[in-house]
Backbone of each chain as ProteinMPNN parsed JSONL, in Angstrom:
{"seq_chain_A": "NAGVMQNPRHLVRRRGQEARLRCSPMKGHSHVYWYRQLPEEGLKFMVYLQKENIIDESGMPKERFSAEFPKEGPSILRIQQVVRGDSAAYFCASSPAARGNSPLHFGNGTRLTVT", "coords_chain_A": {"N_chain_A": [[81.084, 97.994, 84.84], [80.654, 95.851, 87.359], [77.977, 95.411, 89.674], [77.228, 95.127, 93.223], [77.743, 91.861, 94.184], [75.981, 89.049, 95.19], [75.866, 85.783, 96.518], [74.627, 82.539, 97.465], [71.625, 83.157, 95.458], [69.33, 82.049, 96.454], [68.889, 80.061, 99.358], [68.502, 77.099, 101.044], [68.163, 75.646, 104.15], [68.25, 73.109, 106.666], [66.986, 73.098, 110.005], [69.508, 73.666, 112.424], [71.648, 73.351, 110.711], [74.455, 74.955, 109.02], [74.665, 78.207, 107.565], [76.15, 79.935, 104.903], [76.758, 82.992, 103.562], [77.65, 84.929, 100.797], [79.357, 87.884, 99.714], [80.444, 89.986, 97.238], [81.99, 93.029, 96.908], [81.416, 96.1, 95.024], [83.678, 96.988, 92.413], [86.64, 98.452, 93.542], [85.58, 99.17, 95.951], [85.927, 99.068, 99.464], [84.517, 98.76, 101.751], [81.976, 97.069, 103.455], [78.582, 96.275, 104.093], [76.136, 94.555, 105.946], [72.71, 93.712, 105.832], [69.518, 92.723, 107.159], [66.362, 91.501, 106.141], [63.391, 90.796, 107.414], [60.35, 88.931, 106.733], [57.841, 90.995, 105.303], [58.857, 93.329, 106.434], [61.034, 96.238, 106.891], [64.517, 96.8, 105.956], [67.1, 95.881, 108.224], [69.998, 97.017, 109.828], [72.95, 95.076, 110.218], [75.851, 94.579, 110.339], [78.997, 96.265, 109.825], [81.801, 96.28, 107.853], [85.282, 96.685, 107.178], [88.093, 95.865, 105.1], [89.417, 93.1, 106.641], [88.642, 94.038, 109.131], [86.165, 94.512, 111.656], [83.932, 97.059, 111.915], [81.512, 98.039, 112.983], [79.297, 96.23, 114.726], [76.83, 96.357, 115.834], [74.256, 95.579, 115.186], [74.194, 92.873, 115.014], [73.026, 89.652, 115.958], [73.78, 88.228, 119.154], [74.628, 85.618, 119.373], [75.558, 82.82, 117.341], [75.794, 84.159, 114.891], [78.181, 85.465, 112.626], [80.602, 87.545, 110.957], [82.864, 88.238, 108.301], [85.483, 89.88, 106.46], [87.795, 89.211, 104.519], [91.269, 89.849, 103.575], [91.66, 88.977, 100.958], [89.192, 87.979, 98.658], [85.568, 87.39, 99.013], [83.197, 89.027, 101.264], [81.89, 87.278, 104.057], [78.933, 86.173, 105.534], [78.075, 84.33, 108.244], [75.972, 81.913, 109.556], [75.418, 79.959, 112.225], [73.993, 76.802, 113.221], [71.237, 77.116, 112.304], [67.932, 78.485, 112.807], [64.311, 78.522, 112.482], [63.498, 81.166, 112.678], [65.57, 82.552, 111.498], [65.045, 82.687, 108.859], [64.952, 84.777, 106.154], [65.583, 87.657, 104.033], [68.837, 88.473, 103.124], [70.806, 91.212, 102.702], [73.545, 92.783, 101.094], [75.669, 95.612, 101.051], [77.922, 97.983, 99.545], [80.68, 100.334, 99.785], [83.013, 102.916, 98.782], [86.298, 103.514, 100.286], [86.811, 106.199, 100.969], [84.138, 107.471, 101.483], [82.551, 109.708, 101.891], [79.835, 111.804, 101.182], [77.921, 109.836, 99.762], [75.82, 107.496, 97.988], [74.755, 104.268, 99.299], [75.154, 101.167, 97.663], [73.267, 98.364, 96.911], [73.328, 94.752, 96.808], [71.54, 92.001, 95.161], [70.587, 90.378, 97.106], [70.348, 87.504, 99.348], [68.137, 84.936, 99.754], [67.231, 83.26, 102.498], [65.938, 80.238, 103.555], [64.772, 78.412, 106.196], [64.098, 75.159, 107.013]], "CA_chain_A": [[81.449, 97.855, 86.256], [79.629, 95.033, 87.985], [77.485, 95.886, 90.952], [77.482, 94.251, 94.373], [77.335, 90.499, 93.819], [75.717, 88.175, 96.325], [75.462, 84.417, 96.197], [73.657, 82.226, 96.418], [70.395, 83.95, 95.479], [68.419, 81.336, 97.36], [69.587, 79.056, 100.162], [67.594, 76.35, 101.921], [68.882, 74.889, 105.17], [67.439, 72.504, 107.728], [67.331, 73.569, 111.348], [70.735, 73.101, 112.968], [72.758, 73.416, 109.76], [75.136, 76.244, 108.905], [74.451, 78.963, 106.323], [77.239, 80.852, 104.56], [76.314, 83.917, 102.533], [78.837, 85.618, 100.268], [79.141, 89.204, 99.112], [81.598, 90.624, 96.592], [81.638, 94.443, 96.736], [81.699, 96.728, 93.739], [85.103, 97.195, 92.166], [87.164, 99.663, 94.166], [84.967, 99.391, 97.264], [86.582, 98.288, 100.506], [83.632, 98.727, 102.912], [80.825, 96.197, 103.218], [77.531, 96.371, 105.101], [75.12, 93.508, 105.838], [71.385, 94.043, 106.35], [68.562, 91.613, 107.148], [64.966, 91.884, 105.951], [62.406, 89.766, 107.77], [59.153, 89.052, 105.886], [56.936, 92.139, 105.491], [59.501, 94.391, 107.203], [62.133, 96.947, 106.245], [65.846, 96.25, 106.193], [67.726, 96.251, 109.493], [71.447, 96.938, 109.812], [73.571, 94.038, 111.035], [77.285, 94.74, 110.59], [79.752, 97.087, 108.88], [83.174, 95.783, 107.865], [86.311, 97.034, 106.209], [88.986, 94.718, 104.898], [90.047, 92.498, 107.831], [88.215, 94.683, 110.375], [84.748, 94.769, 111.925], [83.842, 98.431, 112.386], [80.292, 98.221, 113.773], [78.481, 95.007, 114.691], [75.773, 96.608, 116.809], [73.006, 94.954, 114.781], [74.356, 91.417, 114.897], [72.646, 88.84, 117.127], [74.962, 87.932, 119.971], [75.051, 84.227, 119.211], [75.401, 82.059, 116.087], [76.065, 84.973, 113.705], [79.498, 86.079, 112.534], [80.889, 88.103, 109.635], [84.265, 88.541, 108.041], [85.806, 90.454, 105.156], [89.243, 88.966, 104.486], [92.078, 90.658, 102.66], [91.337, 88.487, 99.625], [87.938, 87.242, 98.577], [84.345, 88.101, 99.371], [82.75, 89.059, 102.65], [81.069, 86.114, 104.395], [78.064, 86.196, 106.704], [77.938, 82.935, 108.634], [74.959, 81.661, 110.582], [75.546, 78.581, 112.704], [72.829, 76.174, 113.862], [70.117, 77.971, 111.918], [66.583, 78.227, 113.306], [63.311, 79.013, 111.539], [63.47, 82.626, 112.75], [66.628, 83.124, 110.658], [64.543, 82.815, 107.484], [64.897, 86.205, 105.824], [66.463, 88.072, 102.935], [70.043, 89.117, 103.636], [71.345, 92.102, 101.678], [74.877, 93.336, 101.286], [75.937, 96.864, 100.35], [79.339, 98.343, 99.618], [81.024, 101.73, 99.516], [84.462, 103.119, 98.748], [86.89, 103.874, 101.574], [86.514, 107.612, 101.199], [82.756, 107.486, 100.994], [81.966, 111.05, 101.907], [78.381, 111.797, 101.094], [77.542, 109.118, 98.546], [74.834, 106.475, 98.342], [75.097, 102.858, 99.388], [74.634, 100.34, 96.58], [72.95, 97.05, 97.45], [73.21, 93.582, 95.958], [70.179, 91.485, 94.982], [70.175, 89.66, 98.301], [70.259, 86.041, 99.469], [66.935, 84.558, 100.491], [67.482, 82.057, 103.29], [64.763, 79.554, 104.078], [65.126, 77.343, 107.138], [62.973, 74.223, 107.094]], "C_chain_A": [[80.333, 97.087, 86.951], [79.225, 95.651, 89.306], [77.893, 94.96, 92.073], [76.918, 92.867, 94.051], [77.157, 89.66, 95.078], [75.39, 86.775, 95.808], [75.482, 83.559, 97.442], [72.455, 83.163, 96.464], [69.374, 83.355, 96.442], [69.2, 80.238, 98.063], [68.568, 78.407, 101.081], [68.448, 75.522, 102.864], [67.883, 74.287, 106.14], [67.886, 73.097, 109.054], [68.589, 72.872, 111.856], [71.91, 73.127, 112.012], [73.387, 74.807, 109.781], [74.789, 76.888, 107.568], [75.627, 79.913, 106.125], [76.793, 81.685, 103.361], [77.517, 84.744, 102.104], [78.458, 86.924, 99.587], [80.447, 89.714, 98.532], [81.243, 92.079, 96.33], [81.903, 94.917, 95.315], [83.207, 96.945, 93.62], [85.543, 98.513, 92.794], [86.573, 99.972, 95.527], [85.613, 98.489, 98.301], [85.747, 98.205, 101.78], [82.39, 97.925, 102.547], [79.858, 96.299, 104.396], [76.564, 95.214, 104.867], [73.835, 93.977, 106.511], [70.505, 92.804, 106.27], [67.147, 92.172, 106.978], [64.089, 90.692, 106.299], [61.158, 89.969, 106.916], [58.269, 90.236, 106.293], [57.55, 93.264, 106.331], [60.535, 95.123, 106.354], [63.456, 96.293, 106.569], [66.392, 96.763, 107.518], [69.23, 96.018, 109.405], [71.947, 95.811, 110.716], [75.018, 94.385, 111.373], [77.921, 95.532, 109.463], [81.21, 96.655, 108.991], [84.019, 96.526, 106.839], [87.187, 95.799, 106.038], [89.66, 94.332, 106.218], [89.64, 93.166, 109.156], [86.697, 94.751, 110.46], [84.665, 96.151, 112.56], [82.653, 98.622, 113.329], [79.472, 96.953, 113.644], [77.3, 95.133, 115.643], [74.441, 95.944, 116.444], [73.077, 93.441, 114.679], [73.801, 90.732, 116.133], [73.898, 88.35, 117.847], [75.49, 86.526, 119.742], [74.762, 83.747, 117.796], [75.745, 82.851, 114.831], [77.494, 85.517, 113.762], [79.702, 86.579, 111.113], [82.374, 88.361, 109.525], [84.397, 89.135, 106.651], [87.319, 90.341, 105.03], [89.954, 89.851, 103.468], [91.811, 90.263, 101.209], [89.992, 87.773, 99.677], [86.751, 88.015, 99.094], [84.149, 88.205, 100.876], [81.816, 87.863, 102.871], [80.236, 86.433, 105.63], [77.749, 84.747, 107.031], [76.912, 82.824, 109.753], [75.067, 80.192, 110.98], [74.238, 78.112, 113.311], [71.555, 76.976, 113.583], [68.81, 77.49, 112.544], [65.6, 78.87, 112.345], [63.26, 80.542, 111.521], [64.573, 83.319, 111.966], [66.189, 83.267, 109.209], [64.291, 84.286, 107.17], [65.667, 86.422, 104.529], [67.631, 88.839, 103.535], [70.666, 89.904, 102.484], [72.712, 92.609, 102.088], [74.962, 94.636, 100.492], [77.426, 97.161, 100.451], [79.536, 99.824, 99.345], [82.537, 101.845, 99.416], [84.979, 103.556, 100.111], [86.57, 105.314, 101.927], [85.111, 107.883, 100.706], [82.195, 108.89, 100.916], [80.46, 110.948, 101.911], [77.985, 111.146, 99.772], [76.626, 107.963, 98.94], [75.46, 105.103, 98.542], [74.432, 102.125, 98.22], [74.468, 98.929, 97.094], [73.005, 95.972, 96.371], [71.768, 93.112, 95.895], [69.714, 90.608, 96.137], [70.287, 88.151, 98.19], [69.04, 85.751, 100.319], [67.164, 83.214, 101.17], [66.159, 81.512, 103.805], [65.242, 78.42, 104.961], [63.912, 76.439, 107.317], [63.059, 73.358, 108.351]], "O_chain_A": [[79.221, 97.588, 87.114], [80.016, 96.322, 89.969], [78.778, 94.118, 91.915], [75.749, 92.733, 93.689], [78.053, 89.569, 95.917], [74.72, 86.616, 94.788], [76.254, 83.811, 98.368], [72.295, 83.898, 97.438], [68.659, 84.07, 97.144], [70.05, 79.575, 97.469], [67.853, 79.095, 101.811], [69.341, 74.792, 102.436], [66.825, 74.856, 106.408], [69.024, 73.542, 109.199], [68.727, 71.655, 111.74], [73.053, 72.946, 112.433], [72.913, 75.711, 110.469], [74.637, 76.198, 106.559], [76.046, 80.605, 107.052], [76.492, 81.153, 102.292], [78.302, 85.2, 102.936], [77.397, 87.051, 98.974], [81.439, 89.859, 99.246], [80.29, 92.351, 95.6], [82.531, 94.222, 94.515], [83.91, 97.068, 94.623], [84.907, 99.55, 92.606], [86.999, 100.916, 96.193], [85.824, 97.3, 98.061], [86.199, 97.65, 102.781], [81.827, 98.087, 101.465], [80.275, 96.397, 105.55], [76.209, 94.922, 103.725], [73.856, 94.556, 107.597], [70.715, 91.938, 105.421], [66.784, 93.177, 107.589], [64.05, 89.701, 105.569], [60.929, 91.073, 106.422], [57.989, 90.443, 107.474], [56.812, 94.078, 106.887], [60.87, 94.694, 105.25], [63.519, 95.349, 107.356], [66.18, 97.917, 107.89], [69.68, 94.961, 108.965], [71.445, 95.612, 111.822], [75.379, 94.477, 112.547], [77.473, 95.495, 108.317], [81.787, 96.659, 110.078], [83.537, 96.936, 105.783], [87.031, 94.811, 106.754], [90.373, 95.13, 106.827], [90.24, 92.884, 110.193], [86.022, 95.013, 109.465], [85.253, 96.392, 113.615], [82.774, 99.291, 114.355], [78.999, 96.633, 112.553], [76.826, 94.139, 116.193], [73.586, 95.768, 117.312], [72.099, 92.801, 114.292], [74.069, 91.174, 117.251], [74.932, 88.092, 117.23], [76.685, 86.279, 119.904], [73.831, 84.219, 117.144], [75.971, 82.245, 113.784], [77.956, 85.97, 114.809], [79.06, 86.101, 110.178], [83.052, 88.659, 110.508], [83.549, 88.929, 105.783], [88.045, 91.266, 105.391], [89.332, 90.502, 102.629], [91.744, 91.125, 100.332], [89.697, 87.051, 100.63], [86.886, 89.147, 99.558], [84.845, 87.555, 101.656], [81.05, 87.489, 101.983], [80.758, 86.902, 106.642], [77.217, 84.018, 106.193], [76.974, 83.537, 110.755], [74.834, 79.298, 110.167], [73.467, 78.908, 113.847], [70.887, 77.448, 114.503], [68.599, 76.3, 112.778], [65.99, 79.668, 111.492], [63.008, 81.145, 110.477], [64.531, 84.536, 111.781], [66.883, 83.899, 108.412], [63.507, 84.951, 107.847], [66.308, 85.514, 104.001], [67.443, 89.741, 104.352], [71.005, 89.348, 101.439], [72.992, 92.831, 103.266], [74.401, 94.749, 99.402], [78.109, 96.651, 101.339], [78.68, 100.484, 98.756], [83.263, 100.979, 99.905], [84.198, 103.924, 100.988], [86.118, 105.615, 103.032], [84.919, 108.459, 99.635], [81.455, 109.225, 99.991], [79.887, 110.088, 102.581], [77.743, 111.836, 98.781], [76.648, 107.505, 100.082], [76.541, 104.812, 98.031], [73.299, 102.426, 97.843], [75.402, 98.35, 97.649], [72.764, 96.233, 95.192], [70.877, 93.724, 96.485], [68.573, 90.145, 96.146], [70.316, 87.59, 97.095], [68.91, 86.24, 101.442], [67.276, 82.176, 100.517], [65.365, 82.233, 104.41], [66.023, 77.571, 104.531], [62.839, 76.889, 107.719], [62.193, 72.514, 108.58]]}, "seq_chain_B": "GIQVEQSPPDLILQEGANSTLRCNFSDSVNNLQWFHQNPWGQLINLFYIPSGTKQNGRLSATTVATERYSLLYISSSQTTDSGVYFCAVELNTGTASKLTFGTGTRLQVTL", "coords_chain_B": {"N_chain_B": [[67.298, 105.506, 119.181], [67.251, 106.817, 115.795], [64.076, 107.602, 114.389], [62.124, 106.532, 111.664], [59.485, 107.222, 109.682], [57.049, 106.192, 107.391], [54.537, 107.119, 105.04], [51.66, 106.775, 102.868], [51.061, 103.532, 104.444], [50.098, 101.615, 102.683], [49.104, 101.647, 99.252], [46.956, 101.935, 96.555], [46.799, 102.359, 93.15], [45.373, 103.47, 90.071], [46.525, 102.785, 86.813], [48.375, 105.407, 85.375], [47.747, 107.346, 87.2], [48.817, 109.842, 89.638], [51.04, 110.09, 92.482], [52.047, 110.737, 95.905], [54.542, 109.986, 98.15], [55.5, 109.871, 101.548], [58.139, 110.583, 103.869], [59.078, 110.783, 107.135], [61.493, 111.842, 109.504], [63.331, 111.631, 112.583], [65.595, 112.991, 113.41], [68.595, 114.935, 112.722], [70.023, 114.357, 109.55], [72.586, 113.089, 107.361], [72.443, 111.706, 105.095], [70.104, 110.54, 102.842], [68.185, 108.178, 101.282], [66.065, 106.942, 98.694], [64.479, 103.925, 97.9], [63.343, 101.383, 95.652], [61.751, 98.398, 96.063], [61.312, 95.746, 94.077], [58.755, 93.398, 92.898], [60.223, 91.028, 92.768], [61.987, 91.201, 94.751], [64.3, 92.642, 94.48], [66.411, 95.388, 95.312], [66.315, 98.629, 94.447], [68.159, 101.49, 93.807], [66.769, 104.696, 93.943], [66.927, 107.504, 94.501], [69.516, 109.534, 95.838], [69.325, 111.769, 98.248], [69.919, 113.96, 100.354], [69.161, 116.58, 100.712], [67.201, 119.133, 99.081], [65.927, 118.977, 95.656], [65.352, 116.451, 93.249], [65.074, 114.985, 89.989], [64.062, 112.214, 88.029], [63.105, 111.086, 85.209], [59.82, 109.92, 85.367], [59.793, 110.09, 88.062], [60.327, 112.017, 90.998], [61.988, 113.653, 93.737], [61.941, 115.305, 96.884], [63.682, 116.705, 99.565], [63.346, 118.192, 102.66], [65.448, 119.131, 104.777], [65.63, 120.667, 107.109], [63.102, 120.537, 108.139], [62.798, 117.904, 108.422], [61.732, 115.914, 106.642], [60.935, 113.982, 103.705], [59.802, 113.715, 100.345], [58.487, 111.593, 97.871], [57.628, 111.663, 94.546], [55.498, 110.17, 92.242], [54.689, 110.145, 88.957], [52.179, 109.662, 86.436], [51.697, 106.814, 86.812], [52.799, 103.408, 86.345], [52.262, 99.875, 85.807], [54.617, 98.596, 86.337], [55.68, 100.074, 88.349], [54.848, 99.02, 90.691], [55.354, 97.601, 93.955], [57.47, 97.866, 96.865], [58.261, 100.865, 98.454], [61.013, 102.263, 99.965], [62.297, 104.503, 102.343], [65.421, 105.577, 103.539], [67.676, 106.547, 106.06], [70.66, 108.178, 107.249], [72.401, 108.928, 110.148], [73.683, 112.156, 111.097], [76.571, 111.906, 111.919], [79.127, 112.319, 111.26], [80.673, 110.21, 110.468], [80.896, 107.537, 108.15], [78.383, 105.27, 108.352], [75.615, 103.513, 109.171], [72.536, 102.802, 107.509], [69.212, 103.612, 108.423], [66.179, 102.147, 107.911], [62.847, 102.993, 106.851], [59.506, 101.645, 107.332], [58.298, 101.309, 104.965], [56.296, 101.899, 101.969], [53.78, 100.196, 100.471], [53.04, 99.785, 97.183], [50.567, 99.316, 94.778], [49.884, 99.162, 91.45], [47.249, 99.24, 89.274], [45.605, 98.042, 86.261]], "CA_chain_B": [[67.798, 105.705, 117.831], [66.438, 107.638, 114.911], [62.814, 107.024, 113.935], [61.798, 106.829, 110.274], [58.098, 106.828, 109.449], [56.607, 106.395, 106.009], [53.094, 107.092, 104.845], [50.822, 105.807, 103.584], [51.653, 102.188, 104.45], [49.644, 100.908, 101.49], [48.537, 102.554, 98.259], [46.53, 101.299, 95.304], [46.581, 103.367, 92.12], [45.078, 103.037, 88.721], [47.6, 103.18, 85.895], [48.246, 106.784, 84.895], [47.539, 108.273, 88.317], [50.0, 110.392, 90.312], [51.014, 109.854, 93.93], [53.111, 111.304, 96.731], [54.892, 109.179, 99.311], [56.156, 110.739, 102.512], [59.08, 109.996, 104.829], [59.43, 111.682, 108.238], [62.567, 111.313, 110.323], [63.281, 112.292, 113.9], [66.861, 113.62, 113.782], [69.351, 115.462, 111.58], [70.633, 113.281, 108.774], [73.476, 113.539, 106.292], [72.221, 110.842, 103.947], [68.751, 110.015, 102.708], [68.023, 107.486, 100.009], [64.813, 106.283, 98.372], [64.663, 102.666, 97.197], [62.175, 100.625, 95.206], [61.941, 96.952, 96.078], [60.343, 95.238, 93.117], [58.116, 92.148, 93.351], [61.202, 89.951, 92.823], [62.809, 91.415, 95.931], [65.501, 93.442, 94.216], [66.394, 96.714, 95.91], [66.826, 99.523, 93.407], [68.385, 102.885, 94.201], [66.043, 105.701, 93.174], [67.522, 108.81, 94.723], [70.32, 109.922, 96.987], [68.806, 113.143, 98.313], [69.899, 114.481, 101.721], [68.455, 117.858, 100.706], [66.907, 119.633, 97.746], [64.999, 118.297, 94.76], [65.935, 115.772, 92.09], [64.08, 114.361, 89.108], [64.554, 111.175, 87.138], [61.963, 110.602, 84.44], [58.513, 110.142, 85.997], [59.979, 110.169, 89.5], [61.098, 113.115, 91.562], [62.04, 113.612, 95.194], [62.302, 116.535, 97.568], [63.967, 116.575, 100.987], [63.469, 119.433, 103.427], [66.207, 118.614, 105.914], [65.352, 121.459, 108.316], [61.81, 120.108, 108.668], [62.928, 116.461, 108.661], [60.874, 115.052, 105.848], [61.227, 113.838, 102.289], [58.661, 113.306, 99.543], [58.749, 110.943, 96.582], [56.502, 111.84, 93.636], [55.425, 109.27, 91.086], [53.682, 110.659, 88.032], [51.754, 108.742, 85.353], [52.162, 105.519, 87.313], [52.71, 102.227, 85.488], [52.2, 98.643, 86.604], [55.988, 98.254, 86.747], [56.016, 100.825, 89.556], [54.395, 98.254, 91.855], [56.413, 97.124, 94.84], [57.565, 98.587, 98.131], [59.179, 102.0, 98.416], [61.64, 102.509, 101.256], [63.14, 105.642, 102.641], [66.455, 105.173, 104.493], [68.461, 107.718, 106.469], [71.892, 107.959, 107.996], [72.568, 110.035, 111.084], [74.75, 113.12, 110.853], [77.549, 111.682, 112.98], [80.466, 112.62, 110.748], [81.35, 108.996, 109.986], [80.056, 106.658, 107.327], [77.951, 104.213, 109.251], [74.579, 102.627, 108.746], [71.242, 103.34, 107.14], [68.009, 103.16, 109.113], [65.096, 102.097, 106.935], [61.462, 103.052, 107.256], [58.765, 100.389, 107.155], [57.939, 101.183, 103.561], [54.959, 102.084, 101.389], [53.52, 99.147, 99.481], [52.273, 100.374, 96.083], [50.052, 98.426, 93.735], [49.324, 99.896, 90.323], [46.37, 98.338, 88.537], [45.221, 98.483, 84.907]], "C_chain_B": [[66.831, 106.522, 116.996], [65.193, 106.877, 114.48], [62.548, 107.469, 112.495], [60.392, 106.31, 110.013], [57.704, 107.149, 108.016], [55.091, 106.315, 105.938], [52.783, 107.336, 103.366], [51.506, 104.437, 103.613], [51.286, 101.385, 103.196], [48.957, 101.895, 100.557], [48.179, 101.753, 97.019], [46.19, 102.408, 94.317], [46.143, 102.717, 90.829], [46.199, 103.553, 87.813], [47.333, 104.597, 85.368], [48.071, 107.804, 86.0], [48.881, 108.738, 88.875], [49.9, 110.104, 91.815], [52.197, 110.52, 94.597], [53.31, 110.42, 97.946], [55.72, 110.046, 100.249], [57.042, 109.942, 103.46], [59.401, 111.063, 105.867], [60.544, 111.044, 109.058], [62.8, 112.227, 111.517], [64.558, 113.041, 114.275], [67.546, 114.155, 112.523], [70.068, 114.325, 110.877], [71.582, 113.873, 107.732], [73.363, 112.644, 105.068], [70.762, 110.414, 103.964], [68.643, 109.402, 101.326], [66.602, 106.946, 99.908], [65.145, 105.036, 97.549], [63.312, 102.136, 96.741], [62.542, 99.156, 95.283], [60.873, 96.337, 95.188], [59.764, 93.898, 93.597], [59.07, 90.952, 93.398], [62.179, 90.139, 93.98], [64.062, 92.245, 95.712], [65.323, 94.85, 94.755], [67.077, 97.675, 94.948], [66.952, 100.933, 93.955], [67.558, 103.816, 93.33], [66.73, 107.05, 93.278], [68.419, 108.78, 95.956], [70.037, 111.405, 97.164], [68.757, 113.636, 99.757], [69.247, 115.858, 101.832], [68.146, 118.226, 99.261], [65.943, 118.768, 96.973], [65.761, 117.673, 93.605], [64.815, 115.146, 91.28], [64.771, 113.322, 88.25], [63.352, 110.584, 86.406], [60.647, 110.947, 85.111], [58.613, 110.283, 87.517], [60.713, 111.45, 89.866], [61.03, 113.019, 93.077], [62.474, 114.967, 95.722], [62.558, 116.225, 99.024], [64.106, 117.962, 101.586], [64.114, 119.051, 104.749], [65.857, 119.353, 107.21], [64.033, 121.06, 108.954], [61.71, 118.59, 108.774], [61.873, 115.64, 107.948], [61.356, 115.03, 104.414], [59.972, 113.315, 101.6], [59.148, 112.662, 98.252], [57.487, 111.067, 95.74], [56.604, 110.836, 92.502], [54.329, 109.809, 90.179], [53.401, 109.616, 86.955], [52.166, 107.309, 85.673], [51.906, 104.394, 86.314], [52.728, 100.982, 86.37], [53.584, 98.227, 87.091], [56.454, 99.06, 87.956], [55.6, 100.079, 90.826], [55.577, 97.727, 92.663], [56.384, 97.916, 96.13], [58.618, 99.674, 98.013], [59.689, 102.269, 99.828], [62.411, 103.819, 101.235], [64.166, 105.158, 103.671], [67.331, 106.377, 104.798], [69.69, 107.292, 107.25], [72.117, 109.173, 108.869], [73.764, 110.9, 110.735], [75.787, 113.013, 111.96], [78.962, 111.998, 112.531], [81.221, 111.4, 110.273], [80.37, 108.19, 109.16], [79.655, 105.475, 108.172], [76.822, 103.423, 108.628], [73.295, 103.384, 108.424], [70.17, 102.765, 108.056], [66.849, 103.27, 108.142], [63.757, 102.344, 107.601], [60.775, 101.721, 106.973], [58.179, 100.256, 105.761], [56.512, 101.565, 103.235], [54.794, 101.032, 100.312], [52.569, 99.704, 98.425], [51.837, 99.284, 95.112], [49.407, 99.287, 92.665], [48.528, 98.92, 89.469], [46.009, 98.92, 87.171], [43.863, 99.174, 84.923]], "O_chain_B": [[65.736, 106.87, 117.44], [65.238, 105.671, 114.237], [62.726, 108.639, 112.154], [60.135, 105.11, 110.11], [57.986, 108.231, 107.501], [54.452, 105.556, 106.667], [53.541, 108.02, 102.679], [52.453, 104.217, 102.857], [52.078, 100.575, 102.714], [48.315, 102.848, 100.998], [48.994, 100.991, 96.499], [45.386, 103.291, 94.617], [46.492, 101.574, 90.532], [46.744, 104.633, 88.037], [46.216, 104.929, 84.971], [48.229, 109.003, 85.768], [49.925, 108.133, 88.631], [48.808, 109.9, 92.345], [53.206, 110.828, 93.963], [52.365, 110.137, 98.684], [56.537, 110.854, 99.807], [56.748, 108.798, 103.807], [59.932, 112.122, 105.531], [60.536, 109.833, 109.28], [62.512, 113.423, 111.476], [64.616, 113.661, 115.336], [67.127, 113.863, 111.403], [70.645, 113.445, 111.515], [71.405, 115.005, 107.283], [74.113, 112.811, 104.106], [70.251, 109.976, 104.994], [68.973, 110.036, 100.324], [66.008, 106.542, 100.908], [65.969, 105.075, 96.635], [62.279, 102.401, 97.357], [63.506, 98.709, 94.661], [59.683, 96.395, 95.496], [60.233, 93.336, 94.587], [58.74, 89.945, 94.024], [63.09, 89.332, 94.168], [64.802, 92.519, 96.657], [64.242, 95.434, 94.672], [68.269, 97.549, 94.669], [66.0, 101.5, 94.492], [67.634, 103.741, 92.103], [67.073, 107.664, 92.268], [68.137, 108.116, 96.953], [70.452, 112.219, 96.339], [67.675, 113.726, 100.336], [68.827, 116.261, 102.917], [68.755, 117.695, 98.332], [65.234, 117.937, 97.54], [66.684, 118.27, 93.052], [63.751, 114.82, 91.805], [65.902, 113.509, 87.801], [62.671, 109.697, 86.92], [60.374, 112.113, 85.394], [57.615, 110.567, 88.179], [61.6, 111.906, 89.144], [60.132, 112.386, 93.633], [63.263, 115.677, 95.098], [61.749, 115.555, 99.665], [64.869, 118.796, 101.1], [63.434, 118.696, 105.712], [65.794, 118.744, 108.278], [63.849, 121.219, 110.16], [60.673, 118.053, 109.164], [61.208, 114.793, 108.544], [62.078, 115.919, 103.963], [59.185, 112.573, 102.188], [60.099, 113.131, 97.627], [56.411, 110.636, 96.153], [57.657, 110.674, 91.885], [53.173, 109.916, 90.588], [54.26, 108.804, 86.611], [52.889, 106.672, 84.906], [50.941, 104.419, 85.549], [53.152, 101.028, 87.525], [53.713, 97.582, 88.132], [57.505, 98.767, 88.527], [55.976, 100.483, 91.926], [56.648, 97.447, 92.125], [55.386, 98.562, 96.45], [59.726, 99.434, 97.532], [58.91, 102.474, 100.759], [63.07, 104.178, 100.259], [63.815, 104.408, 104.581], [67.687, 107.138, 103.898], [69.749, 106.206, 107.827], [72.035, 110.31, 108.403], [74.738, 110.428, 110.148], [75.889, 113.884, 112.824], [79.896, 111.95, 113.332], [82.314, 111.534, 109.722], [79.171, 108.164, 109.436], [80.518, 104.745, 108.661], [77.044, 102.721, 107.642], [73.011, 104.444, 108.981], [70.209, 101.59, 108.419], [66.566, 104.345, 107.615], [63.541, 101.966, 108.752], [61.385, 100.792, 106.444], [57.627, 99.213, 105.412], [55.634, 101.558, 104.098], [55.57, 100.977, 99.357], [51.43, 100.055, 98.732], [52.634, 98.448, 94.686], [48.487, 100.055, 92.947], [49.053, 97.91, 89.001], [46.096, 100.129, 86.953], [43.379, 99.61, 83.879]]}, "name": "protein", "num_of_chains": 2, "seq": "NAGVMQNPRHLVRRRGQEARLRCSPMKGHSHVYWYRQLPEEGLKFMVYLQKENIIDESGMPKERFSAEFPKEGPSILRIQQVVRGDSAAYFCASSPAARGNSPLHFGNGTRLTVTGIQVEQSPPDLILQEGANSTLRCNFSDSVNNLQWFHQNPWGQLINLFYIPSGTKQNGRLSATTVATERYSLLYISSSQTTDSGVYFCAVELNTGTASKLTFGTGTRLQVTL"}
């Protein structure tokens, strides 16, 4: 059973370009969570999605950032017009619908560098 | 929001030594996880431990939910234990939501 898959592992973008980060949850999981880790810091929650629904986006910056989890395919975190401050590691986690009291499992992350 | 504090922030050990990492949190939680982020940046689940004690090889963890702290024990440390250890908690809100991470303990194990 494959774990949470994120790609690309590394992404380099120039200022002003768009970054698209993909996350495929574990098999059987329908809930996805995105976290951001700035250099030398802990992970910070960004957004929680179920299939075709955003449940909690309280950690998302108000502008340039968006997330989706379509009925088919991976979850996408999209950053428009990237700036140097967007350079970070972006982690995705997934859980089953009826999560109850069970741990979150994280992918290996996408490291975004904005030049 | 909930506060999660980890101590010590940095730790240097000689191979073979034992250590205890601490995580304090400011509110009731229904989920607590310990993670190891290795030098390559991968985040590895160590324990899911909202209460009680668990052991996995040289690692063990204890959470005392009523006193709002958790401890991670590393025995006979090895160089591969190096990295950052994070504690993360989820509030007891009755719904699956989000983890709040501490700032981590950076561990370096030397020969």
